[in-house]
C-alpha positions as CSV (number, residue, x, y, z in Angstrom):
1,X,-20.0,8.9,-28.0
2,X,-19.4,5.3,-26.9
3,X,-19.1,4.3,-23.2
4,X,-15.8,4.9,-21.5
5,X,-14.4,3.4,-18.4
6,X,-15.0,5.3,-15.2
7,X,-11.7,7.1,-15.0
8,X,-11.8,8.2,-18.6
9,X,-15.4,9.4,-18.3
10,X,-14.5,11.5,-15.2
11,X,-11.5,13.0,-16.8
12,X,-13.7,13.9,-19.8
13,X,-16.3,15.5,-17.5
14,X,-13.6,17.7,-15.9
15,X,-12.3,18.7,-19.3
16,X,-15.8,19.6,-20.5
17,X,-16.3,21.8,-17.4
18,X,-13.1,23.7,-18.1
19,X,-14.3,24.3,-21.7
20,X,-18.0,25.0,-21.1
21,X,-18.2,26.3,-17.5
22,X,-21.2,24.1,-16.7
23,X,-22.5,20.6,-17.3
24,X,-25.9,19.0,-16.7
25,X,-26.6,15.4,-15.5
26,X,-29.1,14.9,-18.4
27,X,-26.6,16.0,-21.0
28,X,-23.7,13.9,-19.6
29,X,-26.0,10.8,-19.3
30,X,-26.9,11.1,-23.0
31,X,-23.3,11.9,-24.1
32,X,-21.7,9.0,-22.3
33,X,-24.7,6.6,-22.8
34,X,-25.0,5.8,-19.2
35,X,-27.6,6.3,-16.4
36,X,-28.2,9.5,-14.5
37,X,-27.4,7.6,-11.3
38,X,-23.9,6.8,-12.6
39,X,-23.3,10.4,-13.7
40,X,-24.4,11.6,-10.2
41,X,-21.9,9.2,-8.7
42,X,-19.2,10.6,-11.0
43,X,-20.0,14.2,-9.9
44,X,-20.1,13.2,-6.3
45,X,-16.6,11.6,-6.5
46,X,-15.2,14.5,-8.5
47,X,-16.6,17.0,-5.9
48,X,-15.1,14.9,-3.1
49,X,-11.7,15.2,-4.8
50,X,-12.1,19.0,-5.2
51,X,-12.5,19.0,-9.0
52,X,-15.9,20.5,-9.3
53,X,-19.0,21.8,-7.3
54,X,-22.3,20.1,-7.8
55,X,-25.3,22.2,-8.5
56,X,-29.0,21.2,-9.0
57,X,-29.1,19.1,-12.1
58,X,-25.4,19.3,-12.8
59,X,-22.0,20.9,-11.8
60,X,-19.8,23.9,-12.2
61,X,-16.0,24.4,-11.9
62,X,-14.4,25.0,-8.5
63,X,-13.6,28.7,-8.0
64,X,-9.9,29.3,-8.0
65,X,-10.0,30.7,-4.5
66,X,-11.4,27.4,-3.2
67,X,-8.8,25.1,-4.8
68,X,-6.5,23.7,-2.1
69,X,-2.8,23.2,-2.9
70,X,-2.5,20.9,0.1
71,X,-4.9,18.1,-0.8
72,X,-4.1,14.9,1.0
73,X,-3.1,12.1,-1.4
74,X,-2.9,8.4,-0.6
75,X,0.7,7.3,-0.5
76,X,2.1,5.0,-3.1
77,X,2.7,2.4,-0.4
78,X,-0.9,2.4,0.7
79,X,-2.1,2.2,-2.9
80,X,0.1,-0.8,-3.7
81,X,-1.1,-2.5,-0.5
82,X,-4.8,-1.8,-1.4
83,X,-4.3,-3.1,-4.9
84,X,-2.8,-6.4,-3.6
85,X,-5.6,-6.7,-1.0
86,X,-8.2,-6.3,-3.8
87,X,-6.9,-9.3,-5.6
88,X,-7.9,-11.4,-2.7
89,X,-11.6,-10.5,-3.0
90,X,-13.8,-12.6,-5.2
91,X,-17.3,-11.8,-6.6
92,X,-20.1,-12.3,-4.0
93,X,-17.7,-12.2,-1.0
94,X,-19.0,-10.9,2.3
95,X,-16.3,-8.6,3.8
96,X,-15.7,-6.3,6.7
97,X,-13.7,-3.1,6.1
98,X,-12.5,-1.4,9.3
99,X,-11.8,2.3,9.5
100,X,-8.5,3.8,8.5
101,X,-6.8,5.4,5.5
102,X,-5.2,2.2,4.2
103,X,-8.4,0.2,4.3
104,X,-10.3,3.1,2.7
105,X,-7.8,3.0,-0.2
106,X,-9.2,-0.4,-1.0
107,X,-12.8,0.7,-1.7
108,X,-12.3,2.4,-5.1
109,X,-10.7,-0.9,-6.3
110,X,-13.9,-2.9,-5.7
111,X,-15.7,-1.5,-8.7
112,X,-15.1,-4.6,-10.8
113,X,-16.4,-7.0,-8.1
114,X,-19.9,-8.3,-8.3
115,X,-22.4,-9.1,-5.6
116,X,-20.3,-7.9,-2.7
117,X,-21.7,-7.4,0.8
118,X,-19.6,-4.9,2.8
119,X,-20.0,-4.1,6.4
120,X,-18.1,-1.2,8.0
121,X,-17.9,0.9,11.1
122,X,-16.5,3.9,9.2
123,X,-18.6,6.8,7.7
124,X,-15.8,7.5,5.2
125,X,-15.7,3.9,4.0
126,X,-19.5,3.8,3.8
127,X,-19.6,7.0,1.7
128,X,-17.0,5.6,-0.7
129,X,-18.9,2.4,-1.0
130,X,-22.1,4.3,-1.9
131,X,-20.3,5.9,-4.8
132,X,-19.3,2.6,-6.4
133,X,-21.1,1.9,-9.7
134,X,-21.4,-1.8,-8.9
135,X,-23.5,-0.9,-5.8
136,X,-22.4,-3.5,-3.2
137,X,-24.8,-4.2,-0.4
138,X,-23.7,-1.9,2.4
139,X,-24.1,-2.7,6.1
140,X,-23.2,-0.3,8.9
141,X,-22.4,-1.5,12.4
142,X,-23.9,1.6,14.2
143,X,-22.8,2.0,17.8
144,X,-21.1,4.8,19.7
145,X,-18.9,7.3,17.8
146,X,-15.3,7.2,18.9
147,X,-13.4,10.4,17.9
148,X,-10.0,8.7,18.2
149,X,-10.6,6.1,15.6
150,X,-13.2,8.2,13.8
151,X,-15.5,5.1,13.7
152,X,-18.3,3.5,15.5
153,X,-17.4,1.2,18.5
154,X,-19.1,-0.4,21.5
155,X,-21.6,-3.1,22.3
156,X,-24.2,-2.1,19.7
157,X,-21.6,-2.3,16.9
158,X,-20.4,-5.7,18.3
159,X,-23.9,-7.1,18.4
160,X,-24.5,-6.0,14.8
161,X,-21.4,-7.8,13.6
162,X,-22.3,-11.0,15.5
163,X,-25.5,-11.2,13.5
164,X,-23.6,-12.1,10.4
165,X,-20.6,-14.2,9.2
166,X,-18.0,-12.9,6.7
167,X,-15.5,-14.3,4.3
168,X,-12.8,-11.6,5.1
169,X,-11.9,-8.8,7.4
170,X,-9.6,-6.0,6.1
171,X,-8.2,-4.1,9.0
172,X,-5.3,-1.7,9.5
173,X,-3.1,-1.2,12.6
174,X,-1.1,1.5,14.3
175,X,1.8,-0.9,14.6
176,X,2.9,-4.5,14.7
177,X,4.8,-6.1,17.6
178,X,6.5,-9.1,15.9
179,X,6.2,-11.2,19.0
180,X,2.6,-10.4,19.8
181,X,0.5,-9.2,16.9
182,X,-1.1,-5.9,15.8
183,X,-1.0,-3.0,18.3
184,X,-2.9,0.3,18.7
185,X,-2.9,3.6,20.5
186,X,-6.6,3.2,21.1
187,X,-7.6,1.4,24.3
188,X,-10.9,0.3,22.7
189,X,-10.1,-2.9,20.9
190,X,-13.3,-5.0,21.5
191,X,-14.8,-4.3,18.1
192,X,-11.7,-5.3,16.2
193,X,-11.6,-8.6,18.0
194,X,-15.3,-9.3,17.2
195,X,-14.6,-8.4,13.6
196,X,-11.9,-11.1,13.6
197,X,-14.2,-13.6,15.3
198,X,-16.9,-13.4,12.6
199,X,-14.5,-13.5,9.6
200,X,-12.9,-16.6,8.1
201,X,-9.9,-14.7,7.0
202,X,-8.3,-11.7,8.7
203,X,-6.1,-9.6,6.5
204,X,-4.0,-6.8,8.1
205,X,-3.1,-3.9,5.7
206,X,-0.1,-2.0,7.0
207,X,2.8,0.0,5.8
208,X,6.2,-1.5,6.5
209,X,7.5,1.4,8.6
210,X,4.8,0.6,11.2
211,X,6.0,-3.0,11.6
212,X,8.2,-3.3,14.7
213,X,6.5,-0.5,16.6
214,X,5.7,-1.8,20.1
215,X,2.6,0.2,21.0
216,X,1.3,-0.9,24.5
217,X,-2.3,-2.0,23.5
218,X,-2.5,-5.4,21.8
219,X,-5.3,-5.4,19.2
220,X,-5.2,-8.7,17.4
221,X,-2.9,-11.6,18.4
222,X,-1.1,-13.6,15.7
223,X,-3.4,-16.6,16.2
224,X,-6.4,-14.8,14.7
225,X,-4.5,-13.1,11.8
226,X,-4.4,-14.9,8.5
227,X,-2.4,-12.5,6.3
228,X,-0.3,-9.4,6.6
229,X,-0.2,-7.3,3.4
230,X,2.5,-4.6,3.4
231,X,4.8,-2.8,1.0
232,X,8.1,-3.9,-0.6
233,X,10.3,-2.2,1.9
234,X,9.8,-4.8,4.6
235,X,13.1,-6.4,5.4
236,X,13.6,-10.2,5.0
237,X,14.4,-10.8,8.7
238,X,11.2,-9.3,9.9
239,X,9.1,-11.0,7.2
240,X,10.5,-14.4,8.2
241,X,9.8,-13.7,11.9
242,X,6.2,-13.0,11.2
243,X,5.9,-16.0,8.9
244,X,7.1,-18.2,11.8
245,X,3.9,-17.3,13.7
246,X,2.0,-19.1,10.9
247,X,0.8,-15.8,9.3
248,X,1.1,-15.3,5.6
249,X,3.1,-12.2,4.6
250,X,2.6,-10.5,1.2
251,X,4.9,-7.6,0.1
252,X,3.1,-5.7,-2.6
253,X,5.3,-4.5,-5.5
254,X,6.0,-0.8,-6.0
């Protein structure tokens, strides 16, 4: 069987499990003419999505009683925003990806990029990066775990960031105050500001229904934000108001 692209191969693995009840890494590697490392990444991603259970040397189907009918899916708006953000990344870029569901949606779209260096403060983002076939160089900030943001924060994380320079920062926000910048419920904003300081471009990924929310804590002021990427539902008046701050606004198509 000739090589397939990643999604086709993973769909085929799930179909084979349904038919055969069990698959092995060795057999799949031979069948798809790819490395065992790649197959293990396929199985890890499929297990993460609740489509199988890994076993030593292979995988088995998920028992029916373990299948959740309430699996969380990424919204169409977040996917469109992430797809647009991915077009801004070139091969060999050095990027920072902050914690958050919208920024995490960006990671699977990086598989076609070569030579990337990615730093993150998020365990979820780090795990997703590890599963990419193109194997970007992964850097973690370390630091103090913050349960509110579900990410590492604090001086150790800030020091780790300052040891590097980056092409781009991809960061989310709880809200946008059109007159001030991005806002957050979290009172810990130091790391976000250091991320912006060490990055030549700062791209905020945010759904349009969060724009206009005046949350008390200012995270990033407009003067440090290069681009806002949002969905197509942003109204023209708000878009123009943001652009007047000197910030580029991109509305991703549906």
